[in-house]
C-alpha angles and dihedrals in degrees: 000000000000124000124220119222110225115239110243116243113243115229122209112257120250090245091058091048092051093049092049092049090050092051091051090049092053091048092051091049092052092046092051094056095244124152134218118251115265128210120254135180140158136200132187119256106254094217096047113127142158115274112216128200119229128221142227121192145118135235125201118248095200131321119302119245140204126221136177124241092269092052097259109148118241103221097186109024091178089064096043116110116203126212131189109295096031124128124190123190126199121199127189136163122209134178118231122224106192124161126163133100093232097030117141119168143160128227118205142131135255090241091125089063101044097040098051092125126127113264098017124115125196130205129174136199124192125195127188114206089341097310119111108245104170142000136178145096131329092292095052123112144166122254116232136191136176087277087072094059108136093012120145110232120199116206121197119182118184121195114194130189101198115227091230132035090218110021093185093056091043090055091054090075098240120150104277088331112166094012123136094241106187095331125113095029132141093010116150122225116191098207092164087071093062111123139177113238133194118191134176114247119245114266 
């Protein structure tokens, strides 16, 4: 009686098992709509900096005042009545606050608006830190830049009511030639509304 030796059963190697398991895992991951992780990093921009806004404004350095040609103070300019030959002068000091690399501005007054009365003439003088910077009529002004930040600006506005309507004719010796007659009377000039204005120039 012969005996038969049973054939040993081969077992899959561990490597095969691991590979198969990995393949199943990848298949499941793909089927489930998952994604692989992606790299990510960030770094600050070397040139990044804070951007600051500038400024443009004025502060009063004491109240403005009106005087007559002989230096007599005008206590209540709203009640003062001018006649031909009168001159009134307004003086005011303001401090400029101007910051901005490309800032260009003009400081003036609204004299052209409040002195638009027949017979009255307006002139203005502007000083910056005691040095005359500009002078002219009611539309004149002084240019400013950031270099003027902190500067003290003196504003002088002179309102004149000429003695004669036509000085040349008056000097010819004619009878009342060049006088005002009844013209330029009863006009109202609101000097209390005079203000100093600073405005950025158009770019």
